[in-house]
C-alpha positions as CSV (number, residue, x, y, z in Angstrom):
1,M,-101.5,-164.6,170.3
2,K,-105.0,-166.0,170.2
3,I,-103.7,-169.6,170.8
4,E,-101.6,-168.5,173.7
5,E,-104.6,-166.7,175.3
6,S,-106.8,-169.8,175.0
7,I,-104.1,-172.0,176.4
8,D,-103.3,-169.7,179.3
9,F,-107.0,-169.7,180.3
10,I,-107.3,-173.5,180.0
11,R,-104.1,-174.2,182.0
12,G,-105.4,-171.8,184.7
13,K,-108.3,-174.3,185.2
14,R,-106.4,-177.5,184.8
15,D,-102.7,-177.7,184.1
16,V,-102.6,-181.1,182.2
17,K,-100.5,-182.0,179.2
18,P,-102.9,-184.1,177.2
19,E,-101.7,-187.0,175.0
20,I,-104.9,-187.3,173.0
21,G,-107.4,-184.8,171.6
22,I,-111.0,-185.8,170.9
23,I,-113.6,-184.0,168.9
24,L,-117.2,-185.2,169.6
25,G,-119.7,-184.6,166.9
26,S,-123.5,-184.4,166.8
27,G,-125.1,-186.4,169.6
28,L,-121.8,-188.1,170.5
29,G,-120.7,-185.7,173.3
30,S,-121.7,-187.9,176.3
31,L,-118.2,-189.5,176.2
32,A,-116.8,-186.2,177.5
33,D,-119.0,-186.6,180.7
34,E,-116.9,-189.7,181.6
35,I,-113.6,-187.8,181.7
36,E,-112.2,-187.2,185.2
37,G,-111.3,-183.6,185.0
38,V,-112.5,-180.1,184.5
39,K,-115.3,-179.0,182.2
40,I,-115.0,-175.5,180.7
41,S,-117.7,-173.8,178.6
42,Y,-116.6,-172.5,175.3
43,K,-118.1,-169.2,176.0
44,D,-115.6,-168.7,178.8
45,I,-112.5,-169.6,176.8
46,P,-110.9,-166.7,174.9
47,H,-111.4,-167.1,171.1
48,F,-113.5,-170.2,171.2
49,L,-116.7,-170.2,169.3
50,V,-120.0,-171.0,171.1
51,A,-121.6,-174.2,169.7
52,K,-125.2,-173.5,168.6
53,V,-126.3,-176.6,166.8
54,P,-128.6,-179.1,168.8
55,G,-126.5,-182.0,169.9
56,H,-123.4,-179.9,170.6
57,K,-123.1,-179.0,174.3
58,G,-120.2,-176.6,173.8
59,N,-117.7,-177.6,176.5
60,L,-114.0,-178.4,176.6
61,V,-113.2,-181.2,179.1
62,I,-109.6,-181.8,180.1
63,G,-108.4,-184.6,182.4
64,E,-108.0,-188.4,182.4
65,L,-109.8,-191.2,180.6
66,E,-108.7,-194.9,180.6
67,G,-105.4,-193.9,182.2
68,K,-104.6,-191.4,179.5
69,K,-104.5,-187.6,179.7
70,V,-107.0,-186.2,177.2
71,V,-108.7,-183.0,176.1
72,A,-112.1,-183.3,174.5
73,L,-114.4,-180.9,172.6
74,Q,-118.0,-181.6,173.5
75,G,-119.4,-180.4,170.2
76,R,-118.0,-178.2,167.5
77,S,-118.9,-175.2,165.4
78,H,-119.5,-175.5,161.6
79,Y,-118.6,-173.5,158.5
80,Y,-122.3,-173.3,157.6
81,E,-122.9,-171.2,160.8
82,G,-121.0,-168.4,159.1
83,Y,-117.6,-168.8,160.7
84,S,-114.3,-169.0,158.9
85,L,-112.4,-172.3,158.9
86,E,-109.6,-170.6,160.8
87,E,-112.0,-170.0,163.6
88,I,-113.5,-173.5,163.4
89,T,-110.1,-175.2,163.6
90,H,-108.7,-172.9,166.3
91,P,-109.4,-175.6,169.0
92,V,-107.3,-178.1,167.1
93,R,-104.3,-175.8,167.2
94,V,-104.9,-175.3,170.9
95,M,-105.1,-179.0,171.6
96,R,-101.8,-179.5,169.7
97,E,-100.1,-176.7,171.6
98,L,-101.4,-178.2,174.9
99,G,-99.5,-181.4,174.0
100,A,-101.9,-183.7,172.1
101,E,-100.2,-185.8,169.5
102,V,-103.2,-187.8,168.4
103,L,-106.6,-186.5,167.3
104,I,-109.7,-188.6,167.4
105,V,-112.3,-186.8,165.3
106,T,-115.9,-188.0,165.2
107,S,-119.0,-186.9,163.3
108,A,-122.5,-187.8,162.2
109,S,-122.9,-188.5,158.5
110,G,-125.3,-189.6,155.8
111,G,-124.7,-193.0,154.3
112,I,-124.0,-193.1,150.5
113,N,-122.7,-196.7,150.3
114,R,-125.8,-198.9,150.0
115,N,-124.2,-201.5,152.2
116,F,-124.4,-199.1,155.1
117,R,-127.3,-198.8,157.5
118,P,-128.2,-196.1,160.1
119,G,-126.4,-196.8,163.3
120,D,-123.2,-198.1,161.6
121,L,-119.8,-196.8,162.6
122,M,-117.4,-196.0,159.8
123,L,-113.7,-195.6,160.0
124,I,-112.6,-192.8,157.7
125,T,-109.9,-194.1,155.4
126,D,-109.8,-190.9,153.2
127,H,-111.8,-187.8,152.4
128,I,-113.0,-185.6,149.6
129,N,-113.2,-181.9,150.4
130,L,-116.1,-180.3,148.5
131,M,-116.6,-177.5,151.1
132,G,-115.1,-175.0,148.6
133,V,-112.4,-173.8,151.0
134,N,-109.3,-175.1,152.7
135,P,-108.4,-174.3,156.4
136,L,-104.8,-173.7,155.5
137,R,-105.7,-170.9,153.0
138,G,-103.3,-167.9,153.5
139,R,-100.7,-170.0,155.3
140,R,-99.0,-171.4,152.2
141,E,-98.5,-174.7,153.9
142,F,-98.2,-177.5,151.3
143,V,-99.2,-180.4,153.5
144,D,-99.1,-184.0,152.1
145,L,-102.5,-185.6,152.8
146,T,-101.7,-189.0,151.4
147,F,-101.8,-190.6,154.8
148,T,-104.2,-188.2,156.6
149,Y,-105.9,-191.0,158.5
150,D,-103.4,-193.1,160.4
151,K,-103.3,-196.7,159.2
152,G,-102.0,-197.9,162.6
153,L,-104.9,-196.3,164.4
154,I,-107.4,-197.7,161.9
155,G,-106.0,-201.2,162.3
156,L,-106.1,-200.9,166.1
157,T,-109.7,-199.8,166.0
158,E,-110.8,-202.5,163.7
159,G,-109.2,-205.1,166.0
160,I,-110.9,-203.7,169.0
161,A,-114.3,-203.6,167.3
162,R,-114.0,-207.3,166.3
163,G,-113.1,-208.2,169.9
164,Q,-116.2,-206.3,171.1
165,G,-118.4,-207.9,168.5
166,V,-119.0,-204.6,166.8
167,E,-119.3,-204.5,163.0
168,I,-117.4,-201.5,161.8
169,K,-117.3,-200.2,158.3
170,K,-114.5,-198.4,156.4
171,G,-114.9,-195.7,153.8
172,V,-114.4,-192.3,152.2
173,Y,-116.0,-189.2,153.8
174,I,-117.0,-186.4,151.6
175,A,-117.7,-182.9,153.1
176,V,-119.9,-180.2,151.8
177,S,-120.5,-176.8,153.3
178,G,-124.2,-177.2,154.2
179,P,-126.5,-176.4,156.0
180,S,-128.9,-177.7,153.4
181,Y,-128.9,-181.4,152.9
182,E,-127.7,-182.7,149.6
183,T,-130.0,-183.4,146.6
184,P,-130.4,-187.0,145.3
185,S,-128.5,-185.9,142.1
186,E,-125.6,-184.7,144.2
187,I,-125.5,-188.0,146.1
188,R,-125.4,-189.9,142.8
189,A,-122.5,-187.7,141.8
190,F,-120.7,-188.4,145.1
191,Q,-121.2,-192.1,144.6
192,R,-119.4,-191.8,141.3
193,L,-116.6,-189.9,143.0
194,G,-116.1,-192.8,145.4
195,A,-117.6,-191.4,148.6
196,D,-119.2,-193.7,151.1
197,A,-120.6,-191.1,153.5
198,V,-121.3,-187.3,153.5
199,G,-121.2,-184.7,156.2
200,M,-120.5,-181.0,156.9
201,S,-117.5,-181.2,159.2
202,T,-114.4,-183.3,160.1
203,I,-112.2,-182.5,157.1
204,P,-111.0,-179.0,158.1
205,E,-110.0,-180.4,161.5
206,A,-108.2,-183.4,160.0
207,I,-106.3,-181.2,157.6
208,V,-105.1,-178.9,160.3
209,A,-104.2,-181.8,162.6
210,R,-102.0,-183.3,159.8
211,S,-100.4,-180.0,159.2
212,L,-99.4,-180.0,162.8
213,G,-98.0,-183.5,162.7
214,M,-100.8,-185.2,164.6
215,R,-101.9,-188.8,164.0
216,V,-105.6,-188.7,163.0
217,L,-108.3,-191.3,163.6
218,G,-111.7,-190.5,162.1
219,I,-114.9,-192.2,163.1
220,S,-118.3,-191.3,161.6
221,C,-121.6,-192.5,162.8
222,I,-124.0,-193.2,159.9
223,T,-127.1,-191.6,161.2
224,N,-129.3,-191.7,158.1
225,M,-129.1,-192.7,154.5
226,A,-128.3,-189.8,152.2
227,A,-130.9,-188.1,150.0
228,G,-132.4,-190.4,147.4
229,I,-131.0,-193.7,148.9
230,L,-134.3,-194.3,150.7
231,P,-137.7,-192.7,149.8
232,K,-137.9,-190.5,152.9
233,P,-137.0,-186.9,153.9
234,L,-133.9,-186.1,156.0
235,S,-133.9,-184.3,159.4
236,H,-131.5,-183.4,162.1
237,E,-133.9,-185.0,164.6
238,E,-133.1,-188.4,163.0
239,V,-129.4,-187.6,163.4
240,I,-129.7,-187.1,167.1
241,E,-132.0,-190.1,167.6
242,T,-129.6,-192.5,165.9
243,T,-126.6,-191.3,167.8
244,K,-128.5,-191.8,171.0
245,R,-129.2,-195.4,169.9
246,V,-125.5,-196.2,169.3
247,E,-123.8,-194.1,172.0
248,E,-123.0,-196.9,174.3
249,K,-121.4,-198.9,171.5
250,F,-119.6,-195.8,170.4
251,K,-118.3,-194.9,173.8
252,K,-117.1,-198.5,174.6
253,L,-115.2,-198.6,171.4
254,V,-113.5,-195.2,171.8
255,R,-112.6,-195.8,175.4
256,E,-110.8,-199.0,174.5
257,V,-109.0,-197.3,171.6
258,I,-107.8,-194.5,174.0
259,K,-106.7,-197.1,176.5
260,R,-104.6,-198.9,173.9
261,I,-103.0,-196.0,172.0
262,D,-99.3,-196.0,172.4
């Protein structure tokens, strides 16, 4: 019922069947401003959470971008804000029911891999869920996550990045619940687990998208090096500052990916 009520409201504003869903993380939401369509505040959409974290504008935008019909979330809510993962992933289910078969999920993250630098873009090849909860809990859905992140979309994005002269990394994203940043000891443990970047989002949305049969492309912006990698404290201000620095590179890459998705 909740999904239907959200969909009815959105279709009342713009009756478009999107091909691609996009989730824009911290400081990366300006891409949504380039969509030719309708912008709807989350506070007006039934059963949508209001984004409260700086860098998340809190709008759904539905329309066209690069000749494709898209629906974009300009910011997200997080588990650490006190919401359930069912509430957080509700927009993914709405995007799928609207028609989206591909989900591009983006985020900001801390670099664990010492070959990374702030400002790098990382294609997510796999993930480790240390949030302590699963968004499918209670649904008894035994979803295979072997190929969560679509190899075809990863290859497409790599090729586009090379053509644009953009160095792009690949790696494993590990998610924790937050909101506190990790300790240096935790980061050393995550290194041993095989993680390349750490964040507080993305994985719940990717799991739900896979459960719904969507192809998933994950792109994370390395906004800072994780705790203990460099001798400096961490801050959300640094996250926003770094995403602003790379936003044009990010938008150019994602626009071309959208254009070339079959």
